[in-house]
C-alpha positions as CSV (number, residue, x, y, z in Angstrom):
1,M,-5.4,11.1,10.2
2,A,-4.2,13.5,7.4
3,W,-2.4,12.0,4.5
4,D,0.9,13.8,5.1
5,E,0.9,12.5,8.7
6,F,0.1,9.0,7.6
7,R,2.9,9.0,5.1
8,A,5.5,10.5,7.6
9,E,4.6,8.0,10.3
10,S,4.7,5.1,7.9
11,T,8.2,5.8,6.6
12,E,10.1,7.4,9.5
13,D,11.5,4.2,11.0
14,A,12.0,2.5,7.6
15,R,14.4,5.2,6.3
16,S,16.9,4.2,8.9
17,F,17.2,0.7,7.4
18,T,16.9,0.6,3.6
19,R,14.7,1.7,0.8
20,Y,12.9,-1.5,-0.2
21,P,12.3,-4.9,1.3
22,Y,13.9,-8.1,0.1
23,Y,10.8,-10.2,0.9
24,S,7.1,-10.0,0.1
25,L,4.5,-8.5,2.5
26,D,2.8,-11.9,2.6
27,K,6.0,-13.5,3.8
28,A,6.7,-10.8,6.3
29,L,3.1,-11.1,7.7
30,D,2.5,-14.9,7.5
31,E,5.9,-16.0,8.8
32,L,7.8,-13.3,10.6
33,G,4.9,-11.2,11.9
34,K,2.9,-14.2,12.9
35,A,5.8,-15.8,14.7
36,V,6.4,-12.6,16.7
37,F,2.7,-12.4,17.6
38,D,2.5,-16.0,18.7
39,L,5.6,-15.6,20.9
40,G,4.0,-12.7,22.8
41,G,5.4,-9.8,20.7
42,A,2.1,-7.9,21.1
43,S,2.9,-7.1,24.7
44,G,6.6,-7.6,25.1
45,D,10.0,-8.3,23.5
46,V,10.8,-11.4,21.6
47,S,14.4,-12.5,20.9
48,R,15.8,-13.4,17.5
49,A,16.6,-16.8,18.9
50,Q,13.0,-17.4,19.8
51,I,11.9,-16.3,16.3
52,A,14.5,-18.5,14.7
53,K,13.4,-21.5,16.7
54,R,9.8,-20.9,15.8
55,L,10.6,-20.7,12.1
56,G,13.1,-23.5,12.1
57,M,16.1,-21.3,11.1
58,P,19.5,-20.6,12.5
59,P,19.5,-17.3,14.5
60,N,22.1,-15.8,12.1
61,S,20.5,-17.1,8.9
62,P,20.6,-14.5,6.1
63,N,17.0,-15.4,5.3
64,L,15.9,-14.7,8.8
65,I,17.8,-11.4,9.0
66,G,16.3,-10.4,5.6
67,M,12.8,-11.3,6.8
68,I,13.3,-9.2,10.0
69,G,14.5,-6.3,7.9
70,A,11.5,-6.6,5.6
71,A,9.1,-6.7,8.6
72,K,10.7,-3.5,9.9
73,L,10.2,-1.8,6.5
74,Y,6.6,-2.9,6.4
75,Q,6.1,-1.4,9.9
76,L,5.2,-4.7,11.4
77,I,8.0,-4.9,14.1
78,L,10.6,-2.7,15.7
79,G,13.6,-3.4,17.8
80,I,17.4,-3.5,17.9
81,G,20.0,-5.7,19.6
82,G,18.2,-8.9,18.7
83,T,14.9,-8.3,20.5
84,Y,11.7,-7.2,18.7
85,T,8.1,-6.3,19.4
86,L,5.1,-5.7,17.2
87,T,4.4,-2.1,16.3
88,P,0.9,-0.6,16.7
89,V,0.4,-1.4,13.0
90,G,1.3,-5.0,13.6
91,R,-0.9,-5.3,16.7
92,A,-3.8,-3.8,14.8
93,Y,-3.4,-6.4,12.1
94,F,-3.0,-9.5,14.3
95,N,-5.3,-8.5,17.2
96,P,-8.3,-10.9,17.1
97,A,-10.6,-8.0,18.2
98,S,-9.6,-5.8,15.2
99,T,-12.2,-5.1,12.6
100,D,-11.8,-5.6,8.8
101,N,-11.3,-1.9,8.5
102,D,-8.6,-1.9,11.2
103,R,-6.7,-4.6,9.3
104,Q,-7.1,-2.8,6.0
105,L,-5.8,0.4,7.4
106,A,-2.9,-1.5,8.9
107,L,-2.1,-3.0,5.4
108,L,-2.1,0.5,3.9
109,R,0.4,1.6,6.5
110,M,2.6,-1.5,5.7
111,V,2.5,-0.9,2.0
112,N,3.5,2.7,2.5
113,G,6.3,1.8,4.8
114,P,9.3,1.1,2.5
115,P,10.5,4.5,1.2
116,L,10.7,3.3,-2.4
117,F,7.1,2.1,-2.3
118,A,5.9,5.3,-0.7
119,Q,7.6,7.3,-3.5
120,L,6.1,5.1,-6.2
121,I,2.7,5.5,-4.7
122,D,3.1,9.2,-4.7
123,K,4.0,9.2,-8.3
124,F,1.3,6.9,-9.7
125,D,-1.6,7.1,-7.2
126,N,-5.0,8.0,-8.8
127,D,-3.8,6.8,-12.2
128,W,-3.4,3.6,-14.1
129,L,-0.4,1.7,-12.9
130,P,2.3,1.4,-15.6
131,T,3.5,-2.0,-16.9
132,N,6.2,-3.8,-15.1
133,E,8.7,-2.8,-17.8
134,R,7.9,0.8,-17.3
135,L,8.2,0.5,-13.5
136,V,11.6,-1.1,-13.9
137,E,12.7,1.9,-15.9
138,V,11.4,4.2,-13.2
139,V,13.2,2.5,-10.3
140,E,16.4,2.4,-12.4
141,N,16.4,6.0,-13.7
142,E,14.7,7.8,-10.9
143,H,15.7,5.8,-7.8
144,G,19.0,4.2,-8.7
145,I,18.0,0.6,-7.7
146,A,20.7,-1.9,-8.6
147,K,19.9,-3.7,-11.9
148,S,20.0,-7.1,-10.2
149,W,17.1,-6.0,-7.9
150,Q,15.0,-3.8,-10.2
151,S,12.5,-6.5,-11.3
152,R,12.3,-8.0,-7.8
153,A,11.6,-4.6,-6.2
154,V,8.9,-3.9,-8.8
155,S,7.3,-7.4,-8.2
156,L,7.3,-6.9,-4.5
157,F,5.7,-3.4,-4.9
158,I,2.9,-4.7,-7.0
159,S,2.2,-7.7,-4.9
160,S,2.0,-5.5,-1.8
161,L,-0.5,-3.2,-3.5
162,R,-2.6,-6.2,-4.4
163,K,-2.4,-7.5,-0.8
164,A,-3.8,-4.1,0.3
165,N,-6.5,-4.3,-2.4
166,V,-5.7,-0.8,-3.8
167,I,-5.5,-1.8,-7.5
168,D,-8.9,-2.2,-9.1
169,A,-9.9,-4.5,-11.9
170,A,-8.8,-2.0,-14.6
171,G,-5.4,-1.5,-13.0
172,F,-6.1,1.8,-11.4
173,L,-4.2,2.6,-8.2
174,R,-6.5,4.0,-5.5
175,F,-4.3,4.3,-2.4
176,R,-5.3,7.6,-1.0
177,A,-8.9,7.2,-2.0
178,T,-9.0,3.9,-0.1
179,L,-7.3,5.5,2.9
180,E,-9.8,8.3,3.0
181,A,-12.8,6.0,2.6
182,L,-11.6,3.7,5.4
183,S,-10.7,6.6,7.7
184,N,-14.2,8.0,7.3
185,K,-15.6,4.7,8.3
186,T,-13.5,4.6,11.5
187,G,-14.2,8.2,12.3
188,E,-10.6,9.4,11.5
189,T,-9.8,12.2,9.0
190,A,-7.7,11.8,5.9
191,S,-7.1,14.7,3.6
192,P,-5.2,13.6,0.5
193,P,-3.7,16.5,-1.5
194,S,-5.1,17.8,-4.8
195,L,-4.4,15.4,-7.6
196,G,-3.6,18.1,-10.2
197,S,-5.5,20.2,-12.7
198,A,-9.2,19.9,-13.3
199,G,-10.5,17.5,-15.8
200,P,-12.6,18.2,-19.0
201,G,-15.2,20.3,-17.2
202,H,-18.0,17.7,-17.1
203,K,-19.9,17.4,-13.9
204,P,-20.5,13.8,-12.8
205,D,-24.0,12.6,-11.9
206,K,-24.6,11.8,-8.2
207,A,-24.4,8.3,-7.0
208,P,-27.7,6.6,-6.3
209,T,-29.2,7.4,-2.9
210,G,-27.9,5.0,-0.2
211,E,-24.9,3.8,-2.3
212,P,-21.5,4.6,-0.8
213,K,-19.0,6.5,-2.9
214,A,-15.3,6.6,-2.0
215,A,-14.0,10.1,-1.3
216,G,-12.0,11.5,-4.2
217,I,-14.0,9.3,-6.7
218,A,-16.6,10.7,-9.1
219,V,-19.4,8.4,-10.4
220,W,-20.5,8.9,-14.0
221,Q,-23.8,7.3,-15.0
222,F,-25.8,7.2,-18.2
223,Q,-28.6,4.8,-19.1
224,G,-27.4,2.1,-16.7
225,I,-23.7,2.5,-17.5
226,R,-21.6,3.4,-14.5
227,V,-17.9,4.7,-14.6
228,E,-15.9,5.7,-11.6
229,S,-13.1,8.2,-12.1
230,P,-11.0,10.6,-10.0
231,E,-12.9,13.8,-9.2
232,E,-10.0,15.9,-10.5
233,M,-8.7,14.3,-13.7
234,T,-5.7,15.6,-15.7
235,M,-6.1,15.8,-19.4
236,A,-3.8,12.8,-19.8
237,Q,-6.1,10.8,-17.5
238,W,-9.1,11.9,-19.4
239,K,-7.5,10.8,-22.7
240,K,-6.8,7.4,-21.2
241,L,-10.4,7.1,-20.1
242,C,-11.6,8.0,-23.6
243,D,-9.3,5.4,-25.1
244,Y,-10.6,2.8,-22.8
245,V,-14.2,3.6,-23.6
246,N,-13.5,3.5,-27.3
247,V,-12.2,-0.1,-26.9
248,L,-15.6,-1.0,-25.6
249,K,-17.4,0.7,-28.4
250,P,-19.6,-1.8,-30.4
251,D,-19.1,-2.2,-34.1
């Protein structure tokens, strides 16, 4: 699946509700999504009353309504009029026959579901994720998120990325690269757009024979030292990498 198609399918239904969820992806999955699945939502409709009973909440509980809204934004469920069913994404995640790759691809779709999250991914993908403070500034200045929800929205965004395992140990966001690597494993196609201007002009060494390398990622090796970087680095990214390497420079 091409990246533009993936992004469009992930956000189409979510735009009709709101721009960001009020609950975490973990909560939407482990409580609301699991309840819908256990009640037969993989093959038919489940009523809000059934879900409420399963979760021990009143049917009109604000918490329940908020969780349902979050599950819609994460592309887990769909439905109106008080009845809901799992989406293909939700079924792929909860289906016992699904592979780890199937579930990981489903998580990527979920994370990209809320429009705010999709926009932040577009802005920061293939780069080091900014600090929470900087992200709060972005959601305030560029997205107009209410001040009372700015920190919460950022926290939910980061926790969702970690749930989908697209932030590496150095804090580098690898959403599209992960999508493409998983799509290649499952036989699908994913073509993320160019990530900007070329880097410093150095050609990376090839990865060792037999070792997988995620698409869109270059492997730099020298005397046993291995560094992975975007294949097309901007000058700003290159400077960040140089600064990071300088921190490791021995005295």
